[in-house]
C-alpha positions as CSV (number, residue, x, y, z in Angstrom):
1,X,35.1,7.1,20.2
2,X,33.6,4.0,18.6
3,X,31.4,1.1,19.9
4,X,31.5,-2.4,18.5
5,X,30.7,-6.0,19.4
6,X,27.0,-6.1,20.3
7,X,24.7,-8.2,18.1
8,X,23.6,-5.1,16.1
9,X,27.0,-3.4,16.3
10,X,29.5,-5.7,14.6
11,X,30.5,-2.8,12.3
12,X,32.2,-0.1,14.5
13,X,30.0,2.9,15.0
14,X,31.6,6.3,15.8
15,X,30.0,8.5,18.4
16,X,30.1,12.3,17.9
17,X,29.5,13.6,21.4
18,X,28.7,17.2,21.9
19,X,31.9,18.6,23.5
20,X,29.9,20.3,26.2
21,X,28.4,16.9,27.1
22,X,31.6,14.8,26.9
23,X,35.2,15.7,26.0
24,X,36.7,12.4,24.9
25,X,40.1,13.7,26.1
26,X,38.6,13.9,29.6
27,X,37.8,10.1,29.8
28,X,39.4,8.3,32.8
29,X,37.6,4.9,32.9
30,X,35.5,2.9,30.4
31,X,33.3,-0.1,31.2
32,X,31.3,-2.3,28.8
33,X,28.6,-4.8,29.8
34,X,26.0,-6.9,28.2
35,X,23.5,-4.1,27.7
36,X,25.4,-1.0,28.9
37,X,28.4,1.2,28.5
38,X,29.8,3.5,31.2
39,X,32.4,6.2,30.9
40,X,33.9,8.1,33.9
41,X,35.5,11.5,33.3
42,X,38.4,13.1,35.2
43,X,35.9,15.3,37.1
44,X,34.1,12.2,38.5
45,X,31.0,12.4,36.2
46,X,29.5,9.3,34.6
47,X,28.2,9.0,31.1
48,X,26.0,5.9,30.6
49,X,24.2,4.0,27.8
50,X,21.8,1.4,29.0
51,X,20.1,0.6,32.3
52,X,22.7,1.3,35.0
53,X,20.8,3.7,37.2
54,X,17.0,3.6,37.9
55,X,16.5,7.3,37.6
56,X,17.0,9.0,34.3
57,X,18.0,12.7,33.9
58,X,15.0,14.9,33.1
59,X,17.1,17.7,31.5
60,X,17.6,17.0,27.8
61,X,21.0,18.7,28.0
62,X,22.1,15.6,29.9
63,X,21.8,13.4,26.8
64,X,24.0,12.9,23.7
65,X,24.3,10.0,21.2
66,X,21.9,8.0,23.4
67,X,24.0,8.3,26.5
68,X,22.9,9.9,29.8
69,X,25.1,12.2,31.9
70,X,25.2,11.8,35.7
71,X,27.2,13.8,38.3
72,X,29.3,11.3,40.3
73,X,29.8,13.7,43.2
74,X,26.1,14.0,43.9
75,X,25.4,10.3,43.3
76,X,28.2,9.2,45.7
77,X,28.3,12.0,48.2
78,X,31.5,13.4,46.9
79,X,33.2,10.0,46.8
80,X,35.7,9.5,44.0
81,X,35.1,6.7,41.5
82,X,38.2,4.5,41.6
83,X,37.4,1.7,39.2
84,X,34.6,0.1,37.2
85,X,33.6,-3.5,37.1
86,X,30.8,-4.8,34.9
87,X,29.2,-8.2,34.6
88,X,29.3,-9.9,31.2
89,X,32.0,-7.4,30.0
90,X,32.8,-9.4,26.9
91,X,29.7,-8.4,25.0
92,X,31.0,-5.0,23.6
93,X,33.8,-2.5,23.5
94,X,34.2,1.2,23.4
95,X,37.3,2.2,21.5
């Protein structure tokens, strides 16, 4: 997975996520905003770079490549994440 398009990221940067943190074959949705990236996995977890949620995970195993890992089932009381919509989505891309 690569990121590109932000002011400091015109050259694509490859992310090498720890497979225990994020299996890139398990990605269901991707959203890119002005100052954040969001990835939703098939098991309803969210991986975020930037300020999307106020609370940050305290456990260091919930971080990789600058991204934070959140459990969607506990954030949304078991509700399934159906889609992502981000404001200012033209500022970056995850490829």
